[in-house]
KEFI-422299 format. One record per residue (C-alpha): x, y, z. Coordinates in steps of 0.001 Angstrom, whole numbers, plus 500000, padded with zeros to 6 digits. Example, Ala and Ser with C-alpha at 12.3 -4.5 7.8 and 13.67 -1.06 7.14 Angstrom:
512300495500507800513670498940507140
***
This chain:
678864179901823880679927182991825735679451182827829511677791186276829435674820184599827745673792183293831188672615186827832031670020186541829255668841182932829017666670181014831477665034177613831763662468177258828955660242175142831198659833177369834259661902180509833540664280179879836482668026180565836391670438178126834789673642176855836395676637176274834129678860173179834229681735173469831728683366170383830202685541172115827584686616175684826766688432177052823748689721180636823661687349181650826469684288180215824712682405177281826212682515174416823707680735171713825712679003171300829032675540171496830529673091174063831799671006172910834773667834174592835971668130175740839589664408175097840131663251171983838246666696170350837833666339169704834093669652169691832209670306171165828790673432170219826803675949172585825262677412170985822138679865172642819747679345175923821604675570175917821125673181175503824084670224173228823257667336174749825201664633172615823643662447170777826162663643167185826655660731165633824724661572167760821656665310167004821488666796164598818989668979162012820616672552162061819344674137158637818857676821157856821413
***
């Protein structure tokens, strides 16, 4: 995921801004981390460079 994407995306639940927490970068791209809503506090994972902005009840759980 490119960090510039934060200028475009917002929380799918309440349309508030998202705060980025990066776990891993590769060549300037964000590979893993989380996006957290500044209003409702819901977190959305970034896995393999792809932000999962599905509401929590619609996400498939990945085995740990």
